[in-house]
C-alpha positions in Angstrom: 26.0 81.1 170.7 25.4 79.0 173.7 26.4 75.6 175.3 23.0 74.2 174.5 22.1 70.9 176.6 18.8 69.4 176.4 17.0 68.5 179.3 14.8 65.5 180.3 11.2 65.3 181.7 13.1 65.1 185.4 15.2 67.8 184.5 11.7 69.7 184.5 10.4 68.5 187.4 10.0 71.7 189.3 10.0 74.1 186.2 11.4 74.8 183.3 12.8 78.5 184.1 14.1 77.4 187.4 16.2 74.4 185.7 17.1 76.7 183.1 18.6 79.0 185.8 20.3 76.1 187.5 22.0 74.8 184.9 25.9 75.4 184.5 26.9 78.7 182.7 23.5 80.5 183.1 24.6 82.2 186.5 24.3 85.8 184.6 20.6 85.2 184.3 18.4 86.3 186.7 14.1 85.2 187.1 11.6 87.0 185.2 8.7 86.4 186.8 5.9 84.1 185.4 3.6 87.4 185.5 5.8 89.1 183.2 5.9 86.4 180.7 2.4 85.8 180.4 1.5 89.2 179.3 1.4 89.0 175.5 1.9 92.8 175.3 5.9 92.4 176.9 6.3 89.8 173.9 5.4 92.1 171.3 7.5 91.1 167.8 9.2 88.0 168.9 6.7 85.9 167.3 8.9 86.6 164.7 12.2 86.0 166.4 11.8 82.6 167.3 10.5 79.5 165.6 7.8 77.5 166.9 7.1 80.6 169.0 4.2 79.3 171.1 5.5 76.3 171.5 8.7 77.2 173.1 6.5 79.8 174.9 4.1 77.0 176.3 7.5 75.2 177.5 8.9 77.9 179.5 5.5 78.5 181.3 5.5 74.6 181.5 2.5 74.5 179.9 3.6 72.0 176.6 2.0 68.9 176.0 3.5 65.6 177.7 2.8 63.9 174.7 5.2 65.8 172.3 7.7 63.6 170.7 11.4 63.8 172.2 13.4 64.8 169.0 10.6 67.8 168.8 11.3 68.6 172.4 15.0 68.8 171.9 14.6 71.4 169.1 11.9 73.5 171.2 14.5 73.4 174.3 16.7 75.5 171.7 14.2 77.8 170.6 12.6 78.2 174.4 16.2 79.4 175.7 16.3 81.9 172.8 13.0 83.4 173.7 13.5 83.5 177.4 16.8 85.4 176.3 15.1 87.7 174.5 12.3 88.1 177.1 15.2 88.4 179.7 16.6 91.4 177.8 13.1 93.4 178.1 12.8 92.5 181.8 15.8 93.6 183.2 14.9 97.1 182.2 11.8 97.2 183.9 11.9 98.2 187.8 11.3 94.9 189.4 14.3 93.5 186.8 16.6 96.3 187.4 16.3 95.5 191.5 16.7 91.5 190.8 19.9 92.3 188.9 21.0 94.9 191.5 21.2 92.0 194.0 23.2 90.1 191.7 25.4 93.4 191.4 26.1 94.3 194.7 27.4 90.6 195.2 29.9 91.1 192.0 28.0 87.8 190.4 29.4 88.9 187.4 32.9 89.2 188.4 35.2 92.1 188.7 37.1 94.8 186.9 40.9 93.3 186.6 42.4 96.8 186.3 44.3 97.5 189.1 42.9 100.9 189.1 39.4 100.1 189.4 39.8 98.9 192.9 37.8 94.9 191.7 34.9 96.8 191.1 31.8 94.7 190.2 31.0 94.4 186.6 27.8 94.4 184.7 26.8 92.1 181.7 26.1 93.9 178.5 25.0 93.3 174.8 27.2 95.2 172.3 23.9 94.7 169.7 20.4 93.9 170.4 20.0 91.2 167.5 20.4 87.7 168.2 23.3 85.3 167.3 25.6 88.2 166.6 28.0 89.2 169.3 28.5 87.2 173.0 27.8 89.3 176.0 30.9 91.4 177.6 31.2 92.7 180.8 30.9 96.8 181.5 33.1 98.3 183.9 31.2 101.4 185.4 34.9 102.8 186.9 36.9 102.7 183.7 33.7 102.7 181.4 35.5 99.9 179.4 34.3 95.9 178.6 35.6 92.8 179.2 35.0 89.5 177.8 33.8 87.2 180.9 36.6 84.8 182.6 34.5 81.5 181.7 33.9 80.2 178.2 30.4 79.0 179.3 29.7 82.9 180.3 31.7 84.0 177.2 29.4 82.2 175.0 26.1 83.8 176.1 24.4 86.2 173.5 24.8 89.2 174.3 21.6 90.1 172.7 19.8 88.0 176.3 21.0 91.4 177.9 20.7 94.3 175.5 22.7 97.3 175.0 20.9 99.6 177.7 20.9 97.7 180.8 24.3 98.2 182.6 24.0 102.4 181.8 19.9 102.4 182.7 21.0 100.6 186.0 23.3 103.6 186.7 20.4 106.2 185.5 18.2 104.3 187.8 20.1 104.3 190.7 22.5 107.2 190.2 24.2 106.5 194.3 25.8 103.6 192.8 27.9 105.4 189.7 31.3 103.9 190.8 34.0 107.4 191.7 36.5 107.3 188.9 39.4 106.9 192.3 39.5 105.7 195.7 37.5 102.3 197.3 34.6 100.4 196.0 31.7 100.8 198.1 29.0 98.4 196.4 29.2 94.5 197.7 31.6 93.0 199.8 34.8 92.3 198.0 35.0 88.6 198.9 38.0 86.5 199.6 39.8 88.1 196.4 40.0 84.9 194.9 39.1 86.5 191.7 41.5 89.6 192.1 44.7 88.8 190.9 43.1 86.4 187.8 42.8 88.5 184.8 40.1 88.4 182.0 40.9 88.6 178.6 40.1 92.2 177.9 37.9 93.1 174.5 40.6 93.9 171.7 39.9 95.8 168.9 40.6 93.9 165.3 44.1 95.9 164.9 46.7 93.9 162.7 50.3 93.7 164.6 52.1 92.6 161.8 54.1 95.5 160.3 53.9 97.4 163.3 57.4 99.6 163.3 57.9 98.5 159.5 56.1 102.0 157.7 53.2 102.0 160.4 53.3 104.5 163.1 52.0 104.3 166.7 49.7 107.1 165.9 48.4 105.2 163.0 47.2 101.9 165.3 46.2 104.2 167.9 43.4 106.0 165.3 42.1 102.1 164.2 41.5 101.6 167.8 37.9 101.7 168.5 36.4 102.4 171.7 33.1 101.1 173.7 30.3 103.7 173.8 27.6 103.2 176.7 23.8 103.9 175.3 20.6 103.7 176.1 17.9 102.5 173.6 20.5 103.5 171.2 21.2 107.2 172.3 24.4 107.9 173.8 24.6 109.0 177.3 25.2 112.7 177.8 27.3 113.1 180.4 29.5 110.3 179.4 29.6 111.6 176.0 30.6 114.8 177.1 33.1 113.4 178.8 34.3 111.0 175.5 34.8 113.9 173.8 37.7 115.6 175.7 39.0 112.2 176.2 39.3 112.0 172.8 40.4 115.7 172.1 43.2 114.5 174.4 43.9 111.8 172.5 44.0 113.3 169.0 46.8 115.6 170.8 48.7 113.2 171.7 48.5 111.2 168.6 49.3 114.4 166.7 52.6 114.4 169.2 53.5 111.2 168.0 53.1 112.0 164.2 55.3 114.6 165.1 58.0 112.5 166.8 57.6 109.8 164.2 58.7 112.2 161.5 
């Protein structure tokens, strides 16, 4: 799902990880400590997810044989990106990984929420699934609790599995003081020069057909088809948010009932 470009030997002169992080479109990623990568316990199960796993790992850790053919190196680079992304998803939910991503969050490296009432709240990357090659990364706003597509097509092509479904919600669980208020000014980081504040990112849209609305299709019926994002940590819905969403859905159901009555 990424814009793949292979690198030459000169590109890897420092290290593969530093080259990867400095490549355009990879600004969402943080550096995974080599100590974490070398601990095979942290990589349990990834050998079944990545082809040429051992060689891809050697490429990431700069231990790959220099005599390897260029054709194979290009293929390994793709697999190394996949492996690093999956390792990254595990790393950022550790204590040290959360701390590194926290710094990026404070700098608003992932962008800001386009909704006016969110007052340029910084966003966090999140995956809609932990399975690679299924969904691209989205950006979660802790204020409106909604998700958005990245503004840049380079960022929009990043696999969501490289960040996982739990990261932003675990970050707020570990750092509860960062949970944004539902109203008032934003305290996290600096607003910057406001260059991106007025530019809207394309919001994640549900797959709701628009044809025929008003011709035998009520607004209530369309509203019922709209799917909302549900924050989860390791597959379990966050308690406080789940409680709030149940209340919000009850209010929505009452509004839909009124719409149906008025439609009739």
